[in-house]
Biopython code that builds the backbone (N, CA, C, O; Angstrom):
import numpy as np
from Bio.PDB.StructureBuilder import StructureBuilder

atoms = [
    (1, "MET", "N", (-9.404, 18.859, -9.448)),
    (1, "MET", "CA", (-8.101, 18.386, -8.994)),
    (1, "MET", "C", (-8.278, 17.036, -8.298)),
    (1, "MET", "O", (-9.152, 16.888, -7.443)),
    (2, "LYS", "N", (-7.466, 16.066, -8.656)),
    (2, "LYS", "CA", (-7.603, 14.745, -8.037)),
    (2, "LYS", "C", (-6.938, 14.720, -6.658)),
    (2, "LYS", "O", (-5.840, 15.236, -6.449)),
    (3, "LYS", "N", (-7.672, 14.085, -5.722)),
    (3, "LYS", "CA", (-7.223, 14.046, -4.355)),
    (3, "LYS", "C", (-6.605, 12.703, -3.987)),
    (3, "LYS", "O", (-7.128, 11.640, -4.324)),
    (4, "ILE", "N", (-5.473, 12.782, -3.282)),
    (4, "ILE", "CA", (-4.743, 11.580, -2.900)),
    (4, "ILE", "C", (-4.548, 11.601, -1.376)),
    (4, "ILE", "O", (-4.215, 12.629, -0.786)),
    (5, "LEU", "N", (-4.768, 10.426, -0.762)),
    (5, "LEU", "CA", (-4.530, 10.283, 0.667)),
    (5, "LEU", "C", (-3.211, 9.543, 0.835)),
    (5, "LEU", "O", (-3.053, 8.431, 0.332)),
    (6, "ALA", "N", (-2.253, 10.162, 1.551)),
    (6, "ALA", "CA", (-0.953, 9.551, 1.805)),
    (6, "ALA", "C", (-0.876, 9.143, 3.272)),
    (6, "ALA", "O", (-0.884, 9.988, 4.168)),
    (7, "VAL", "N", (-0.800, 7.838, 3.501)),
    (7, "VAL", "CA", (-0.812, 7.307, 4.871)),
    (7, "VAL", "C", (0.547, 6.660, 5.187)),
    (7, "VAL", "O", (0.923, 5.651, 4.589)),
    (8, "ASP", "N", (1.267, 7.260, 6.133)),
    (8, "ASP", "CA", (2.566, 6.709, 6.510)),
    (8, "ASP", "C", (2.924, 7.270, 7.881)),
    (8, "ASP", "O", (2.684, 8.448, 8.149)),
    (9, "ASP", "N", (3.500, 6.433, 8.758)),
    (9, "ASP", "CA", (3.868, 6.942, 10.079)),
    (9, "ASP", "C", (5.146, 7.762, 10.051)),
    (9, "ASP", "O", (5.498, 8.395, 11.046)),
    (10, "SER", "N", (5.853, 7.757, 8.906)),
    (10, "SER", "CA", (7.043, 8.561, 8.785)),
    (10, "SER", "C", (6.684, 9.933, 8.210)),
    (10, "SER", "O", (6.168, 10.038, 7.097)),
    (11, "VAL", "N", (6.966, 10.982, 8.987)),
    (11, "VAL", "CA", (6.665, 12.345, 8.546)),
    (11, "VAL", "C", (7.433, 12.677, 7.269)),
    (11, "VAL", "O", (6.879, 13.301, 6.364)),
    (12, "SER", "N", (8.694, 12.271, 7.184)),
    (12, "SER", "CA", (9.497, 12.598, 6.006)),
    (12, "SER", "C", (8.957, 11.951, 4.741)),
    (12, "SER", "O", (8.959, 12.566, 3.675)),
    (13, "ILE", "N", (8.493, 10.703, 4.857)),
    (13, "ILE", "CA", (7.899, 10.028, 3.700)),
    (13, "ILE", "C", (6.597, 10.744, 3.273)),
    (13, "ILE", "O", (6.372, 10.978, 2.086)),
    (14, "ARG", "N", (5.759, 11.083, 4.245)),
    (14, "ARG", "CA", (4.520, 11.793, 3.915)),
    (14, "ARG", "C", (4.804, 13.111, 3.239)),
    (14, "ARG", "O", (4.183, 13.449, 2.232)),
    (15, "LYS", "N", (5.745, 13.858, 3.793)),
    (15, "LYS", "CA", (6.084, 15.167, 3.223)),
    (15, "LYS", "C", (6.630, 15.008, 1.808)),
    (15, "LYS", "O", (6.325, 15.796, 0.913)),
    (16, "SER", "N", (7.434, 13.983, 1.630)),
    (16, "SER", "CA", (8.024, 13.713, 0.334)),
    (16, "SER", "C", (6.944, 13.379, -0.706)),
    (16, "SER", "O", (6.952, 13.919, -1.812)),
    (17, "ILE", "N", (6.022, 12.490, -0.344)),
    (17, "ILE", "CA", (4.913, 12.145, -1.257)),
    (17, "ILE", "C", (4.099, 13.387, -1.575)),
    (17, "ILE", "O", (3.767, 13.659, -2.729)),
    (18, "SER", "N", (3.788, 14.131, -0.526)),
    (18, "SER", "CA", (2.987, 15.341, -0.643)),
    (18, "SER", "C", (3.664, 16.352, -1.571)),
    (18, "SER", "O", (3.017, 16.929, -2.445)),
    (19, "PHE", "N", (4.940, 16.557, -1.381)),
    (19, "PHE", "CA", (5.701, 17.523, -2.177)),
    (19, "PHE", "C", (5.740, 17.112, -3.649)),
    (19, "PHE", "O", (5.438, 17.907, -4.539)),
    (20, "ILE", "N", (6.113, 15.872, -3.883)),
    (20, "ILE", "CA", (6.236, 15.358, -5.267)),
    (20, "ILE", "C", (4.899, 15.454, -6.010)),
    (20, "ILE", "O", (4.833, 15.949, -7.136)),
    (21, "LEU", "N", (3.836, 14.971, -5.358)),
    (21, "LEU", "CA", (2.532, 14.912, -6.069)),
    (21, "LEU", "C", (1.824, 16.259, -6.150)),
    (21, "LEU", "O", (1.068, 16.507, -7.089)),
    (22, "SER", "N", (2.063, 17.131, -5.169)),
    (22, "SER", "CA", (1.491, 18.479, -5.249)),
    (22, "SER", "C", (2.076, 19.235, -6.435)),
    (22, "SER", "O", (1.385, 20.000, -7.108)),
    (23, "ASN", "N", (3.372, 19.004, -6.676)),
    (23, "ASN", "CA", (4.046, 19.646, -7.809)),
    (23, "ASN", "C", (3.486, 19.149, -9.134)),
    (23, "ASN", "O", (3.630, 19.816, -10.159)),
    (24, "GLU", "N", (2.848, 17.979, -9.120)),
    (24, "GLU", "CA", (2.248, 17.409, -10.338)),
    (24, "GLU", "C", (0.799, 17.827, -10.476)),
    (24, "GLU", "O", (0.117, 17.424, -11.419)),
    (25, "GLY", "N", (0.324, 18.638, -9.533)),
    (25, "GLY", "CA", (-1.048, 19.141, -9.633)),
    (25, "GLY", "C", (-2.103, 18.342, -8.866)),
    (25, "GLY", "O", (-3.301, 18.567, -9.035)),
    (26, "TYR", "N", (-1.658, 17.421, -8.034)),
    (26, "TYR", "CA", (-2.616, 16.646, -7.218)),
    (26, "TYR", "C", (-2.785, 17.330, -5.868)),
    (26, "TYR", "O", (-1.892, 18.040, -5.404)),
    (27, "GLU", "N", (-3.934, 17.112, -5.244)),
    (27, "GLU", "CA", (-4.127, 17.593, -3.876)),
    (27, "GLU", "C", (-3.864, 16.412, -2.959)),
    (27, "GLU", "O", (-4.469, 15.351, -3.109)),
    (28, "VAL", "N", (-2.952, 16.602, -2.002)),
    (28, "VAL", "CA", (-2.564, 15.492, -1.116)),
    (28, "VAL", "C", (-2.944, 15.772, 0.331)),
    (28, "VAL", "O", (-2.634, 16.836, 0.867)),
    (29, "VAL", "N", (-3.607, 14.827, 0.952)),
    (29, "VAL", "CA", (-3.946, 14.899, 2.366)),
    (29, "VAL", "C", (-3.107, 13.828, 3.062)),
    (29, "VAL", "O", (-3.007, 12.706, 2.567)),
    (30, "GLU", "N", (-2.506, 14.162, 4.202)),
    (30, "GLU", "CA", (-1.656, 13.208, 4.909)),
    (30, "GLU", "C", (-2.339, 12.617, 6.132)),
    (30, "GLU", "O", (-3.135, 13.275, 6.801)),
    (31, "ALA", "N", (-2.005, 11.341, 6.413)),
    (31, "ALA", "CA", (-2.512, 10.674, 7.606)),
    (31, "ALA", "C", (-1.358, 9.901, 8.214)),
    (31, "ALA", "O", (-0.505, 9.378, 7.496)),
    (32, "GLU", "N", (-1.329, 9.826, 9.566)),
    (32, "GLU", "CA", (-0.143, 9.242, 10.208)),
    (32, "GLU", "C", (-0.204, 7.758, 10.492)),
    (32, "GLU", "O", (0.820, 7.155, 10.815)),
    (33, "ASP", "N", (-1.381, 7.146, 10.381)),
    (33, "ASP", "CA", (-1.480, 5.680, 10.497)),
    (33, "ASP", "C", (-2.796, 5.245, 9.917)),
    (33, "ASP", "O", (-3.579, 6.071, 9.449)),
    (34, "GLY", "N", (-3.053, 3.932, 9.944)),
    (34, "GLY", "CA", (-4.263, 3.396, 9.341)),
    (34, "GLY", "C", (-5.541, 3.980, 9.922)),
    (34, "GLY", "O", (-6.493, 4.268, 9.197)),
    (35, "GLN", "N", (-5.549, 4.153, 11.250)),
    (35, "GLN", "CA", (-6.775, 4.676, 11.888)),
    (35, "GLN", "C", (-7.052, 6.113, 11.460)),
    (35, "GLN", "O", (-8.190, 6.474, 11.159)),
    (36, "ASP", "N", (-6.005, 6.923, 11.437)),
    (36, "ASP", "CA", (-6.104, 8.310, 11.000)),
    (36, "ASP", "C", (-6.540, 8.344, 9.510)),
    (36, "ASP", "O", (-7.389, 9.138, 9.104)),
    (37, "GLY", "N", (-5.928, 7.460, 8.738)),
    (37, "GLY", "CA", (-6.271, 7.366, 7.310)),
    (37, "GLY", "C", (-7.722, 7.011, 7.099)),
    (37, "GLY", "O", (-8.396, 7.591, 6.247)),
    (38, "LEU", "N", (-8.206, 6.051, 7.877)),
    (38, "LEU", "CA", (-9.594, 5.603, 7.754)),
    (38, "LEU", "C", (-10.546, 6.750, 8.084)),
    (38, "LEU", "O", (-11.529, 6.964, 7.374)),
    (39, "ASN", "N", (-10.264, 7.478, 9.140)),
    (39, "ASN", "CA", (-11.090, 8.634, 9.502)),
    (39, "ASN", "C", (-11.144, 9.673, 8.384)),
    (39, "ASN", "O", (-12.203, 10.216, 8.067)),
    (40, "LYS", "N", (-9.980, 9.934, 7.797)),
    (40, "LYS", "CA", (-9.929, 10.940, 6.721)),
    (40, "LYS", "C", (-10.617, 10.435, 5.460)),
    (40, "LYS", "O", (-11.249, 11.207, 4.739)),
    (41, "ALA", "N", (-10.490, 9.113, 5.190)),
    (41, "ALA", "CA", (-11.133, 8.539, 4.015)),
    (41, "ALA", "C", (-12.653, 8.569, 4.129)),
    (41, "ALA", "O", (-13.362, 8.672, 3.128)),
    (42, "LYS", "N", (-13.142, 8.477, 5.367)),
    (42, "LYS", "CA", (-14.582, 8.522, 5.596)),
    (42, "LYS", "C", (-15.105, 9.956, 5.471)),
    (42, "LYS", "O", (-16.251, 10.180, 5.081)),
    (43, "ALA", "N", (-14.242, 10.922, 5.808)),
    (43, "ALA", "CA", (-14.622, 12.334, 5.792)),
    (43, "ALA", "C", (-14.676, 12.928, 4.384)),
    (43, "ALA", "O", (-15.513, 13.792, 4.121)),
    (44, "GLU", "N", (-13.816, 12.492, 3.486)),
    (44, "GLU", "CA", (-13.831, 12.984, 2.133)),
    (44, "GLU", "C", (-13.410, 11.881, 1.149)),
    (44, "GLU", "O", (-12.828, 10.872, 1.547)),
    (45, "LYS", "N", (-13.710, 12.088, -0.128)),
    (45, "LYS", "CA", (-13.446, 11.067, -1.146)),
    (45, "LYS", "C", (-12.095, 11.307, -1.825)),
    (45, "LYS", "O", (-11.803, 12.416, -2.273)),
    (46, "PHE", "N", (-11.290, 10.272, -1.893)),
    (46, "PHE", "CA", (-9.991, 10.335, -2.540)),
    (46, "PHE", "C", (-9.985, 9.439, -3.767)),
    (46, "PHE", "O", (-10.569, 8.355, -3.752)),
    (47, "GLU", "N", (-9.324, 9.888, -4.832)),
    (47, "GLU", "CA", (-9.198, 9.075, -6.040)),
    (47, "GLU", "C", (-8.184, 7.966, -5.846)),
    (47, "GLU", "O", (-8.262, 6.902, -6.461)),
    (48, "LEU", "N", (-7.227, 8.249, -4.970)),
    (48, "LEU", "CA", (-6.131, 7.301, -4.767)),
    (48, "LEU", "C", (-5.691, 7.325, -3.304)),
    (48, "LEU", "O", (-5.653, 8.381, -2.673)),
    (49, "VAL", "N", (-5.364, 6.162, -2.783)),
    (49, "VAL", "CA", (-4.813, 6.067, -1.422)),
    (49, "VAL", "C", (-3.450, 5.398, -1.553)),
    (49, "VAL", "O", (-3.314, 4.334, -2.156)),
    (50, "ILE", "N", (-2.440, 6.051, -0.971)),
    (50, "ILE", "CA", (-1.095, 5.466, -0.940)),
    (50, "ILE", "C", (-0.811, 5.174, 0.520)),
    (50, "ILE", "O", (-0.810, 6.086, 1.346)),
    (51, "THR", "N", (-0.571, 3.920, 0.845)),
    (51, "THR", "CA", (-0.368, 3.574, 2.258)),
    (51, "THR", "C", (0.867, 2.745, 2.523)),
    (51, "THR", "O", (1.215, 1.853, 1.749)),
    (52, "ASP", "N", (1.519, 3.049, 3.619)),
    (52, "ASP", "CA", (2.636, 2.266, 4.121)),
    (52, "ASP", "C", (2.036, 0.971, 4.641)),
    (52, "ASP", "O", (0.830, 0.914, 4.885)),
    (53, "ILE", "N", (2.842, -0.074, 4.819)),
    (53, "ILE", "CA", (2.338, -1.333, 5.364)),
    (53, "ILE", "C", (2.613, -1.417, 6.868)),
    (53, "ILE", "O", (1.717, -1.731, 7.651)),
    (54, "ASN", "N", (3.870, -1.131, 7.268)),
    (54, "ASN", "CA", (4.214, -1.225, 8.679)),
    (54, "ASN", "C", (3.972, 0.089, 9.400)),
    (54, "ASN", "O", (4.744, 1.040, 9.274)),
    (55, "MET", "N", (2.864, 0.122, 10.172)),
    (55, "MET", "CA", (2.496, 1.326, 10.926)),
    (55, "MET", "C", (1.915, 0.930, 12.272)),
    (55, "MET", "O", (1.379, -0.168, 12.422)),
    (56, "PRO", "N", (2.022, 1.830, 13.262)),
    (56, "PRO", "CA", (1.392, 1.547, 14.568)),
    (56, "PRO", "C", (-0.127, 1.717, 14.486)),
    (56, "PRO", "O", (-0.644, 2.182, 13.470)),
    (57, "ASN", "N", (-0.825, 1.351, 15.526)),
    (57, "ASN", "CA", (-2.296, 1.478, 15.642)),
    (57, "ASN", "C", (-3.072, 0.611, 14.684)),
    (57, "ASN", "O", (-3.822, -0.266, 15.112)),
    (58, "MET", "N", (-2.904, 0.840, 13.384)),
    (58, "MET", "CA", (-3.528, -0.029, 12.390)),
    (58, "MET", "C", (-2.561, -0.124, 11.222)),
    (58, "MET", "O", (-2.245, 0.891, 10.601)),
    (59, "ASP", "N", (-2.083, -1.327, 10.910)),
    (59, "ASP", "CA", (-1.139, -1.456, 9.817)),
    (59, "ASP", "C", (-1.816, -1.334, 8.458)),
    (59, "ASP", "O", (-3.042, -1.303, 8.355)),
    (60, "GLY", "N", (-0.990, -1.266, 7.420)),
    (60, "GLY", "CA", (-1.502, -1.046, 6.084)),
    (60, "GLY", "C", (-2.440, -2.124, 5.554)),
    (60, "GLY", "O", (-3.397, -1.835, 4.837)),
    (61, "ILE", "N", (-2.149, -3.372, 5.918)),
    (61, "ILE", "CA", (-2.988, -4.479, 5.441)),
    (61, "ILE", "C", (-4.384, -4.351, 6.020)),
    (61, "ILE", "O", (-5.372, -4.464, 5.295)),
    (62, "GLN", "N", (-4.474, -4.117, 7.318)),
    (62, "GLN", "CA", (-5.765, -3.957, 7.985)),
    (62, "GLN", "C", (-6.482, -2.696, 7.431)),
    (62, "GLN", "O", (-7.690, -2.708, 7.196)),
    (63, "PHE", "N", (-5.728, -1.652, 7.238)),
    (63, "PHE", "CA", (-6.277, -0.389, 6.696)),
    (63, "PHE", "C", (-6.909, -0.623, 5.321)),
    (63, "PHE", "O", (-8.017, -0.159, 5.052)),
    (64, "ILE", "N", (-6.196, -1.343, 4.461)),
    (64, "ILE", "CA", (-6.712, -1.636, 3.109)),
    (64, "ILE", "C", (-8.013, -2.438, 3.215)),
    (64, "ILE", "O", (-8.989, -2.147, 2.524)),
    (65, "LYS", "N", (-8.014, -3.458, 4.097)),
    (65, "LYS", "CA", (-9.221, -4.276, 4.285)),
    (65, "LYS", "C", (-10.411, -3.407, 4.724)),
    (65, "LYS", "O", (-11.519, -3.528, 4.201)),
    (66, "GLU", "N", (-10.146, -2.531, 5.698)),
    (66, "GLU", "CA", (-11.208, -1.649, 6.211)),
    (66, "GLU", "C", (-11.724, -0.716, 5.106)),
    (66, "GLU", "O", (-12.928, -0.514, 4.949)),
    (67, "LEU", "N", (-10.764, -0.152, 4.342)),
    (67, "LEU", "CA", (-11.128, 0.763, 3.252)),
    (67, "LEU", "C", (-12.055, 0.081, 2.242)),
    (67, "LEU", "O", (-13.053, 0.654, 1.805)),
    (68, "ARG", "N", (-11.704, -1.146, 1.886)),
    (68, "ARG", "CA", (-12.475, -1.876, 0.898)),
    (68, "ARG", "C", (-13.916, -2.162, 1.345)),
    (68, "ARG", "O", (-14.775, -2.488, 0.527)),
    (69, "GLN", "N", (-14.164, -2.034, 2.654)),
    (69, "GLN", "CA", (-15.538, -2.218, 3.174)),
    (69, "GLN", "C", (-16.409, -1.001, 2.897)),
    (69, "GLN", "O", (-17.636, -1.094, 2.880)),
    (70, "LEU", "N", (-15.749, 0.163, 2.676)),
    (70, "LEU", "CA", (-16.510, 1.398, 2.452)),
    (70, "LEU", "C", (-16.940, 1.499, 0.986)),
    (70, "LEU", "O", (-16.133, 1.264, 0.087)),
    (71, "PRO", "N", (-18.210, 1.848, 0.740)),
    (71, "PRO", "CA", (-18.737, 1.918, -0.618)),
    (71, "PRO", "C", (-17.870, 2.780, -1.558)),
    (71, "PRO", "O", (-17.644, 2.404, -2.709)),
    (72, "ASP", "N", (-17.392, 3.918, -1.074)),
    (72, "ASP", "CA", (-16.566, 4.814, -1.898)),
    (72, "ASP", "C", (-15.242, 4.209, -2.306)),
    (72, "ASP", "O", (-14.632, 4.647, -3.281)),
    (73, "TYR", "N", (-14.789, 3.205, -1.570)),
    (73, "TYR", "CA", (-13.441, 2.675, -1.823)),
    (73, "TYR", "C", (-13.430, 1.230, -2.286)),
    (73, "TYR", "O", (-12.381, 0.586, -2.321)),
    (74, "LYS", "N", (-14.612, 0.722, -2.643)),
    (74, "LYS", "CA", (-14.697, -0.651, -3.127)),
    (74, "LYS", "C", (-13.790, -0.884, -4.338)),
    (74, "LYS", "O", (-13.138, -1.921, -4.460)),
    (75, "PHE", "N", (-13.770, 0.134, -5.246)),
    (75, "PHE", "CA", (-12.995, -0.006, -6.470)),
    (75, "PHE", "C", (-11.927, 1.078, -6.605)),
    (75, "PHE", "O", (-11.322, 1.216, -7.668)),
    (76, "ALA", "N", (-11.690, 1.842, -5.550)),
    (76, "ALA", "CA", (-10.691, 2.923, -5.612)),
    (76, "ALA", "C", (-9.296, 2.347, -5.761)),
    (76, "ALA", "O", (-9.054, 1.192, -5.410)),
    (77, "ALA", "N", (-8.385, 3.142, -6.278)),
    (77, "ALA", "CA", (-6.993, 2.711, -6.435)),
    (77, "ALA", "C", (-6.285, 2.827, -5.085)),
    (77, "ALA", "O", (-6.351, 3.866, -4.428)),
    (78, "ILE", "N", (-5.608, 1.751, -4.676)),
    (78, "ILE", "CA", (-4.845, 1.758, -3.434)),
    (78, "ILE", "C", (-3.446, 1.230, -3.739)),
    (78, "ILE", "O", (-3.287, 0.113, -4.230)),
    (79, "ILE", "N", (-2.439, 2.042, -3.442)),
    (79, "ILE", "CA", (-1.066, 1.619, -3.647)),
    (79, "ILE", "C", (-0.384, 1.393, -2.312)),
    (79, "ILE", "O", (-0.390, 2.270, -1.447)),
    (80, "ALA", "N", (0.202, 0.219, -2.144)),
    (80, "ALA", "CA", (0.936, -0.099, -0.902)),
    (80, "ALA", "C", (2.367, 0.326, -1.071)),
    (80, "ALA", "O", (2.987, 0.126, -2.116)),
    (81, "LEU", "N", (2.883, 0.928, 0.000)),
    (81, "LEU", "CA", (4.247, 1.464, -0.023)),
    (81, "LEU", "C", (4.997, 0.754, 1.098)),
    (81, "LEU", "O", (4.558, 0.799, 2.247)),
    (82, "THR", "N", (6.096, 0.113, 0.802)),
    (82, "THR", "CA", (6.797, -0.560, 1.871)),
    (82, "THR", "C", (8.273, -0.747, 1.569)),
    (82, "THR", "O", (8.704, -0.701, 0.416)),
    (83, "THR", "N", (9.026, -0.956, 2.619)),
    (83, "THR", "CA", (10.444, -1.250, 2.474)),
    (83, "THR", "C", (10.640, -2.731, 2.184)),
    (83, "THR", "O", (11.716, -3.151, 1.758)),
    (84, "GLU", "N", (9.615, -3.504, 2.411)),
    (84, "GLU", "CA", (9.751, -4.939, 2.242)),
    (84, "GLU", "C", (9.504, -5.348, 0.805)),
    (84, "GLU", "O", (8.477, -5.004, 0.219)),
    (85, "ASN", "N", (10.440, -6.076, 0.243)),
    (85, "ASN", "CA", (10.195, -6.602, -1.087)),
    (85, "ASN", "C", (9.878, -8.081, -0.978)),
    (85, "ASN", "O", (10.126, -8.850, -1.907)),
    (86, "GLN", "N", (9.328, -8.477, 0.162)),
    (86, "GLN", "CA", (8.995, -9.883, 0.366)),
    (86, "GLN", "C", (7.710, -10.235, -0.382)),
    (86, "GLN", "O", (6.729, -9.492, -0.342)),
    (87, "GLN", "N", (7.733, -11.360, -1.053)),
    (87, "GLN", "CA", (6.564, -11.841, -1.785)),
    (87, "GLN", "C", (5.358, -12.010, -0.873)),
    (87, "GLN", "O", (4.236, -11.683, -1.260)),
    (88, "SER", "N", (5.581, -12.519, 0.341)),
    (88, "SER", "CA", (4.450, -12.782, 1.231)),
    (88, "SER", "C", (3.682, -11.529, 1.564)),
    (88, "SER", "O", (2.451, -11.549, 1.585)),
    (89, "LYS", "N", (4.386, -10.418, 1.829)),
    (89, "LYS", "CA", (3.724, -9.167, 2.133)),
    (89, "LYS", "C", (2.980, -8.645, 0.914)),
    (89, "LYS", "O", (1.878, -8.109, 1.031)),
    (90, "MET", "N", (3.587, -8.805, -0.253)),
    (90, "MET", "CA", (2.938, -8.359, -1.482)),
    (90, "MET", "C", (1.653, -9.133, -1.707)),
    (90, "MET", "O", (0.627, -8.564, -2.080)),
    (91, "MET", "N", (1.720, -10.429, -1.479)),
    (91, "MET", "CA", (0.527, -11.274, -1.649)),
    (91, "MET", "C", (-0.545, -10.843, -0.643)),
    (91, "MET", "O", (-1.722, -10.734, -0.986)),
    (92, "GLU", "N", (-0.125, -10.602, 0.595)),
    (92, "GLU", "CA", (-1.055, -10.185, 1.636)),
    (92, "GLU", "C", (-1.714, -8.859, 1.246)),
    (92, "GLU", "O", (-2.918, -8.676, 1.427)),
    (93, "GLY", "N", (-0.923, -7.954, 0.716)),
    (93, "GLY", "CA", (-1.430, -6.666, 0.263)),
    (93, "GLY", "C", (-2.431, -6.822, -0.853)),
    (93, "GLY", "O", (-3.486, -6.187, -0.860)),
    (94, "LYS", "N", (-2.082, -7.686, -1.807)),
    (94, "LYS", "CA", (-2.978, -7.948, -2.945)),
    (94, "LYS", "C", (-4.286, -8.564, -2.466)),
    (94, "LYS", "O", (-5.366, -8.155, -2.894)),
    (95, "GLU", "N", (-4.186, -9.551, -1.571)),
    (95, "GLU", "CA", (-5.386, -10.212, -1.034)),
    (95, "GLU", "C", (-6.263, -9.228, -0.277)),
    (95, "GLU", "O", (-7.489, -9.338, -0.302)),
    (96, "ALA", "N", (-5.639, -8.263, 0.400)),
    (96, "ALA", "CA", (-6.401, -7.266, 1.148)),
    (96, "ALA", "C", (-7.076, -6.286, 0.206)),
    (96, "ALA", "O", (-8.062, -5.644, 0.569)),
    (97, "GLY", "N", (-6.536, -6.169, -1.023)),
    (97, "GLY", "CA", (-7.169, -5.303, -2.011)),
    (97, "GLY", "C", (-6.302, -4.214, -2.580)),
    (97, "GLY", "O", (-6.810, -3.292, -3.218)),
    (98, "ALA", "N", (-4.978, -4.295, -2.363)),
    (98, "ALA", "CA", (-4.098, -3.280, -2.943)),
    (98, "ALA", "C", (-4.073, -3.421, -4.467)),
    (98, "ALA", "O", (-4.054, -4.527, -5.006)),
    (99, "THR", "N", (-4.076, -2.256, -5.153)),
    (99, "THR", "CA", (-4.071, -2.258, -6.613)),
    (99, "THR", "C", (-2.657, -2.368, -7.138)),
    (99, "THR", "O", (-2.411, -2.975, -8.180)),
    (100, "GLY", "N", (-1.717, -1.766, -6.395)),
    (100, "GLY", "CA", (-0.334, -1.752, -6.862)),
    (100, "GLY", "C", (0.621, -1.678, -5.691)),
    (100, "GLY", "O", (0.211, -1.699, -4.530)),
    (101, "TRP", "N", (1.913, -1.591, -6.016)),
    (101, "TRP", "CA", (2.941, -1.744, -5.006)),
    (101, "TRP", "C", (4.126, -0.861, -5.339)),
    (101, "TRP", "O", (4.572, -0.851, -6.486)),
    (102, "ILE", "N", (4.654, -0.117, -4.373)),
    (102, "ILE", "CA", (5.901, 0.623, -4.591)),
    (102, "ILE", "C", (6.839, 0.291, -3.430)),
    (102, "ILE", "O", (6.455, 0.407, -2.266)),
    (103, "VAL", "N", (8.059, -0.119, -3.746)),
    (103, "VAL", "CA", (9.020, -0.444, -2.701)),
    (103, "VAL", "C", (9.860, 0.796, -2.394)),
    (103, "VAL", "O", (10.370, 1.462, -3.295)),
    (104, "LYS", "N", (9.992, 1.092, -1.071)),
    (104, "LYS", "CA", (10.823, 2.208, -0.648)),
    (104, "LYS", "C", (12.271, 1.753, -0.575)),
    (104, "LYS", "O", (12.508, 0.570, -0.331)),
    (105, "PRO", "N", (13.240, 2.614, -0.770)),
    (105, "PRO", "CA", (13.058, 4.025, -1.180)),
    (105, "PRO", "C", (12.646, 4.110, -2.647)),
    (105, "PRO", "O", (13.127, 3.342, -3.480)),
    (106, "PHE", "N", (11.762, 5.038, -2.952)),
    (106, "PHE", "CA", (11.320, 5.233, -4.333)),
    (106, "PHE", "C", (11.824, 6.584, -4.814)),
    (106, "PHE", "O", (12.113, 7.461, -4.000)),
    (107, "ASP", "N", (11.932, 6.762, -6.103)),
    (107, "ASP", "CA", (12.284, 8.097, -6.599)),
    (107, "ASP", "C", (11.014, 8.779, -7.109)),
    (107, "ASP", "O", (9.998, 8.132, -7.365)),
    (108, "SER", "N", (11.102, 10.090, -7.247)),
    (108, "SER", "CA", (9.909, 10.860, -7.625)),
    (108, "SER", "C", (9.348, 10.426, -8.975)),
    (108, "SER", "O", (8.132, 10.370, -9.159)),
    (109, "GLU", "N", (10.243, 10.116, -9.923)),
    (109, "GLU", "CA", (9.762, 9.705, -11.268)),
    (109, "GLU", "C", (8.908, 8.459, -11.188)),
    (109, "GLU", "O", (7.867, 8.354, -11.837)),
    (110, "LYS", "N", (9.370, 7.509, -10.376)),
    (110, "LYS", "CA", (8.631, 6.261, -10.260)),
    (110, "LYS", "C", (7.259, 6.482, -9.619)),
    (110, "LYS", "O", (6.245, 5.952, -10.073)),
    (111, "LEU", "N", (7.266, 7.286, -8.544)),
    (111, "LEU", "CA", (6.004, 7.593, -7.878)),
    (111, "LEU", "C", (5.025, 8.268, -8.807)),
    (111, "LEU", "O", (3.864, 7.866, -8.888)),
    (112, "VAL", "N", (5.478, 9.286, -9.506)),
    (112, "VAL", "CA", (4.616, 10.034, -10.432)),
    (112, "VAL", "C", (4.119, 9.108, -11.553)),
    (112, "VAL", "O", (2.949, 9.160, -11.934)),
    (113, "ALA", "N", (5.018, 8.262, -12.078)),
    (113, "ALA", "CA", (4.613, 7.345, -13.158)),
    (113, "ALA", "C", (3.523, 6.422, -12.718)),
    (113, "ALA", "O", (2.550, 6.217, -13.443)),
    (114, "VAL", "N", (3.665, 5.841, -11.508)),
    (114, "VAL", "CA", (2.636, 4.917, -11.004)),
    (114, "VAL", "C", (1.315, 5.639, -10.773)),
    (114, "VAL", "O", (0.259, 5.128, -11.145)),
    (115, "VAL", "N", (1.362, 6.820, -10.163)),
    (115, "VAL", "CA", (0.142, 7.581, -9.875)),
    (115, "VAL", "C", (-0.574, 7.945, -11.186)),
    (115, "VAL", "O", (-1.791, 7.794, -11.290)),
    (116, "LYS", "N", (0.184, 8.426, -12.186)),
    (116, "LYS", "CA", (-0.415, 8.777, -13.455)),
    (116, "LYS", "C", (-1.052, 7.576, -14.179)),
    (116, "LYS", "O", (-2.090, 7.684, -14.832)),
    (117, "LYS", "N", (-0.379, 6.442, -14.027)),
    (117, "LYS", "CA", (-0.866, 5.204, -14.647)),
    (117, "LYS", "C", (-2.192, 4.801, -13.987)),
    (117, "LYS", "O", (-3.122, 4.360, -14.663)),
    (118, "VAL", "N", (-2.265, 4.957, -12.662)),
    (118, "VAL", "CA", (-3.423, 4.508, -11.920)),
    (118, "VAL", "C", (-4.622, 5.463, -11.983)),
    (118, "VAL", "O", (-5.755, 5.015, -12.163)),
    (119, "ILE", "N", (-4.384, 6.774, -11.836)),
    (119, "ILE", "CA", (-5.524, 7.721, -11.857)),
    (119, "ILE", "C", (-5.434, 8.810, -12.905)),
    (119, "ILE", "O", (-6.332, 9.644, -13.012)),
    (120, "GLY", "N", (-4.351, 8.811, -13.687)),
    (120, "GLY", "CA", (-4.267, 9.784, -14.774)),
    (120, "GLY", "C", (-3.801, 11.162, -14.310)),
    (120, "GLY", "O", (-3.685, 12.080, -15.122)),
]
sb = StructureBuilder()
sb.init_structure("model")
sb.init_model(0)
sb.init_chain("A")
sb.init_seg("    ")
for serial, (resi, resn, name, xyz) in enumerate(atoms, 1):
    if name == "N":
        sb.init_residue(resn, " ", resi, " ")
    sb.init_atom(name, np.array(xyz, "f"), 0.0, 1.0, " ", f" {name:<3s}", serial, name[0])
structure = sb.get_structure()
């Protein structure tokens, strides 16, 4: 079973990602911010990381940069999730190492389609 790390400071968003992807047969672990996400990513290996950009303690951009430093996540799939459809944030995310981008609010079909495209 493929494991996904969902990092978002919003409980409802995390639960929603978890619910949608668990129903598709993925195992989802939740983290509440970048620091929490980093600790969980170091503890076990995930095929995919879905992260919010605007979070307390460590934002998504910094989190992606830190993840990319870890050998297990050098080439792992990382999807940035944000309410911002600003080009500058997208570029920043890409430069940090994000593989893809989903703008909130997203629907379950879109989320599932992106995840399947990225990790099968």
